C-alpha positions as CSV (number, residue, x, y, z in Angstrom):
1,M,114.3,118.6,93.9
2,H,110.9,119.5,92.5
3,H,110.8,121.2,89.1
4,P,107.9,123.3,87.8
5,G,105.7,121.4,85.4
6,T,106.5,118.0,86.9
7,S,104.3,116.1,89.4
8,F,105.6,114.2,92.4
9,R,103.8,110.8,92.7
10,H,104.1,108.8,95.9
11,T,104.4,105.2,94.7
12,S,105.3,103.6,97.9
13,T,103.2,100.6,99.0
14,P,102.2,100.0,102.6
15,R,104.5,97.0,102.8
16,R,107.5,99.1,101.6
17,R,106.7,101.8,104.1
18,A,106.4,99.2,106.9
19,V,109.7,97.6,105.9
20,L,111.3,101.0,105.9
21,R,110.0,101.7,109.4
22,L,111.4,98.4,110.5
23,V,114.8,99.1,108.9
24,V,115.0,102.6,110.4
25,L,114.2,101.2,113.9
26,I,116.9,98.5,113.5
27,L,119.4,101.1,112.3
28,L,118.6,103.2,115.4
29,I,118.9,100.4,117.9
30,N,121.8,98.3,116.4
31,P,124.6,100.9,116.7
32,I,123.9,101.4,120.3
33,L,124.1,97.7,121.1
34,T,127.1,97.1,118.8
35,C,129.1,100.0,120.4
36,A,128.4,98.5,123.9
37,F,129.4,95.1,122.7
38,A,132.6,96.5,121.0
39,F,133.6,98.2,124.2
40,V,133.3,95.0,126.2
41,A,134.9,92.8,123.4
42,R,137.9,95.1,123.1
43,G,138.5,94.8,126.8
44,S,138.4,91.0,127.0
45,H,139.6,89.9,123.5
46,P,141.4,92.8,121.8
47,D,142.8,90.6,119.0
48,L,139.3,89.3,118.0
49,A,137.3,92.5,118.7
50,L,136.8,93.5,115.0
51,G,135.6,90.1,113.9
52,L,133.4,89.6,117.0
53,T,131.9,93.0,116.6
54,T,131.1,92.5,112.9
55,L,129.5,89.2,113.7
56,F,127.5,90.7,116.6
57,C,126.3,93.5,114.4
58,F,124.9,91.2,111.7
59,M,123.4,88.8,114.3
60,T,121.8,91.8,116.2
61,C,120.2,93.0,113.0
62,A,118.7,89.6,112.3
63,A,117.5,89.2,115.9
64,L,116.0,92.7,116.1
65,S,114.1,92.1,112.8
66,V,112.6,88.8,114.1
67,W,111.9,90.3,117.5
68,I,110.1,93.4,116.3
69,R,108.1,91.5,113.7
70,S,107.1,89.0,116.4
71,D,106.1,91.8,118.8
72,A,104.0,93.4,116.0
73,H,102.3,90.1,115.3
74,H,101.5,89.5,119.0
75,A,100.3,93.1,119.3
76,W,97.9,92.5,116.3
77,R,96.6,89.3,117.8
78,D,96.0,90.9,121.2
79,A,94.4,94.0,119.7
80,R,92.0,91.7,117.7
81,A,91.1,89.7,120.8
82,S,90.5,92.9,122.8
83,G,88.4,94.6,120.0
84,F,90.9,97.4,119.3
85,V,91.0,96.7,115.5
86,E,88.2,96.4,113.0
87,P,87.3,92.8,112.7
88,R,88.4,92.1,109.1
89,A,91.3,90.2,107.6
90,I,94.4,92.0,106.4
91,A,94.6,91.9,102.6
92,S,96.9,93.7,100.1
93,G,95.7,97.3,99.8
94,R,92.8,96.8,102.2
95,T,92.2,99.3,105.0
96,V,91.9,98.2,108.6
97,R,90.9,100.7,111.2
98,V,92.8,100.7,114.5
99,S,91.3,102.4,117.6
100,S,93.2,105.4,119.0
101,E,92.8,103.7,122.4
102,C,94.9,100.7,121.3
103,P,97.8,100.5,123.8
104,R,100.4,99.2,121.2
105,R,98.9,100.9,118.1
106,W,102.2,101.5,116.4
107,L,103.1,97.8,116.5
108,V,99.6,96.9,115.2
109,E,100.0,99.4,112.4
110,L,103.4,98.0,111.6
111,H,102.0,94.4,111.4
112,I,99.2,95.6,109.1
113,G,101.7,97.3,106.9
114,L,104.0,94.3,106.8
115,Q,101.1,92.2,105.6
116,G,100.4,94.7,102.8
117,G,97.3,96.3,104.4
118,I,96.7,99.9,105.2
119,A,96.2,101.0,108.8
120,A,93.8,103.8,109.3
121,R,93.3,105.9,112.4
122,G,89.6,106.3,112.1
123,P,86.5,106.6,114.2
124,W,86.7,102.9,115.1
125,Q,85.6,102.3,118.7
126,P,86.6,99.2,120.5
127,R,83.9,96.9,121.9
128,S,84.8,97.8,125.4
129,L,84.1,101.6,124.8
130,R,80.8,101.2,123.0
């Protein structure tokens, strides 16, 4: 709640926002996979279903985290090779522009954020469009 006379200051860093995006994505995908697994596990091993489902839930969270981060890294690498990102290194607090034509822009932006950089959607034109 905002009170008069106080100012709201957004103190989130790019890395925190990127990690939050990653967590939200995992929290959206994991329950769907866990429910499907629980349905199958209950049918085949009703006495072990709770333990198996809990283990599956934790393992799925870890696997999704690794998978999404890996996809983001590969998207960054491909975007750099294709000229869809500004040719500069990612550094903490440094802005890197990503072309709006980049096919996997959200993954590239996630990778930039996870590395502590700031992804900007600017007038950057890829080499192929110049």
